[in-house]
N, C-alpha and C positions, 0 to 999 in steps of 0.2 A: 134508725139502727135496729137491727134484729135483736129481740130480747133473748137472753140466754136461758136455756132450759135448766132448771136446778137439777143437780146431779143425783139427788137422793132417789133411791128406788128400793122397794121391798123385795126386789128380785135380783140384786146385784151379787149374790153369793157366788164365789168362785171365779168372778170375771177376770181377775188378775193372775190366775194360775198359769204356769208355763205349760208348753206342749207336753213335756215329759210328765208333768204332774197329772195332766188330763189322761194321758195314756195309762198311767198307773191306776187312776180311778176306774177306767174301763176294765182293767184287769181285775180290780176289786169287785166290780159288779159281776163279772163272770164267776169269780170265786164264791161270791155270795150265793149265786144260784145253785152252785154245787154243794154249798153248806149254808143254807138259807138262814139258819139261826144266827149267823154272825153278821147279817146285813148291816144293822145299825152301828155295830162296833166299827165297821169299815168306813162308814160315812162320817165326814167331819162337818161340824157346824161353824158358822162365822158370818158376820155381817160387815158390809163396807159402809161406814157412815160417810155422809157427804154434807156439803155446804148448803145452808138455807139461802133463798134468793138474794137477800140483802146483806149476807154476812161478808165481812171484809176479808176473811181468810178461812181456809178449810177448817172445819170443826169436826174432828174424828168422832164417830159415834162408837163408843165401846160396846161391844157385843155383850149381852147378858152372859154371865158365867154359867157353867153347867149346873151349879148349885142354886141358881135363881129359882125361887119357888114359882110354881104356876099360879096365875092370877086366880083369885077367888071368884066363884060364880056371881057373887053379889056385886062385883065390879061392873057387870053388864058388858055389852059388846058394842055399844054405840052403833056406828054405821057398818060394822063388819057383817058380811052376809052369813047367814046360818048355813051349816053343812047340809047339802041336799041328800035325799034318800035315793042314792044311786048305787047299783050293784055291779056296774061295768067300769073297769079300771080307767080306760081312756076318758070316758065321759066325766068320771069323778075328778081325774087329774086336771082336766080343762077347767072345771068349776073351781078347783082349788087354786089354780094359777090365776084365774080372774080375781079371786078373793085376795091373793097375795099382792097383786098389782094395783089393788084399789084401796084407798084410804081417804079419810076426810078429817083433818085436824080441826075443822071449824066446830064440830060437835062431838068429837070422839077423843077421849084422853088416851094417853099411852097405855095405861092400865086396861082400858076397855079394848084397845086394839089387841093387846096380848090375850085378853080373856076370850075375845072373839076368835082369834086364831087357834087358841088352845082347844076350842070346842070341836075343831076338825080332826084332832089327833086320835090315833088308836088308843084305846084304854089298856092295851097289852104293853106294859111298860118295858118288857124285854126287847120290843121292836120299835118303840117310840123314841125318836131322836129329837126331843123338844128343843134343845139348844140350836139345832140347825134351822129351826123355824123361827124361834124367838129372836135369834141373832139377826133377822132381817129388819127388826125394828130399831130405830135410832135411840140413843141414850136420852134420858129425860130433858137435858138441856137443849139438844138439837130438836127434839119433838116440840118443845116450847117455842123455839124460834120459828119452826114451820107453822105452828098455830098462830103466831103473831102475824104471819103473812097469809093466813087463811088458806094454806096449801092443801090441795086435795087432788085426787087422781081417780080416773076410771080406766077400764081396760076392755079391749076386744081380743078374743082368742081366734086365731086363724086356723089352727090345727093342732092335733096331738097324735103322737105315735109311739110305738115301742122302739127304742134304739136297737140298732142291728146287733150290738153285743148281747143285749138281753135276749133277743129272738134266737140268736145262735146258741147261747148257753141253754136256753129252754129246750131247743131242738135236740141238743146233745143229751139232756137228762130231764125229760118232761116231769118226772116224779119229784124233782127238787122243789118245785113250787108248792107242793102239797103240805109242807110243814108249817109255813107261816103265811102262805098265799100273798106274798108281797110282789108287786109288779112295778117295773121301772118304766116311767112314761115321760117323754120329752114333749113340752108344750111350747108353741110359738104364738106370739100375738103382738099387740101394740098398746102402749100405755099413754093416756092423755093426762097431762099434768097442768094445773092452773093455780094461780095465786092472785093476790090483790092487784088492782089497777090494770086489769086485763092481761097480766102476764100469763104465759103458758107455752105449751109445745107438746110434742109427741116423740116417743122413742120406741123402737122395735124391742121386744123382749123375748127371751127364751129361758126356760127353766126345766130342769129334770127333777121329777118327784118320784118318791117311793110311796106307793099306796097299797094298803092292805084290803083285799076283797075276799073274805072267806065265803064259801058257798052258803047261800040262803041268808046272807047278812049284807047290810049296806057297807060300802067302802068307807075307809078312813085314811087319813094322812099319816104316814110313818116318818118321813124325813124329806128334806130338800137335799138333793144330790148336786154335784157340780154339773155344769152344762155339757152333757154328752148328747149331741144333737143328731148324730147320724142314724 
């Protein structure tokens, strides 16, 4: 019998949204480029919690609230990759997507996972949508269940690109980007998940990220946006 792939993913944000909702988000992205300071306010955060491999019933993972404090640096980052020194938006977004799709509960606590992800964020708080990123991590109970199963994941990125809505809006008003230098990038790839007793599988992944790349500075992550893949 084929073993079932556990449904948890750090990249499932926005997967259940309706077509109308996705269209509305595309419109938001365009509006953001024309008034870039409002970008993060238009992006919404949230995570979809899922079932651990041996759980008898779905165990919803409550997304951290917007008031959840960022992890302290002393928590460490466990297996979470450190942010690279990259000044090109697509390259940074692909690295960030790989980080979001990778985790290892065997040696990384939930607090360490959050701390490692927080290190990728822009320090400019008016543009940082931390809840959209932290919301990808399951609640403590589900993380514990995953750890009991030694669940871990790695990722391969196949490509990254600027969505057509972003390119069109930027073409209409090239100067709009120069206030916050926030770029919208969609990344596609594949996530490999494994757990105890040889369990495992793979799933295709896609995520749209808002990354900030100011001139003469390394890029940082601003937010996770819904999947706008065109």
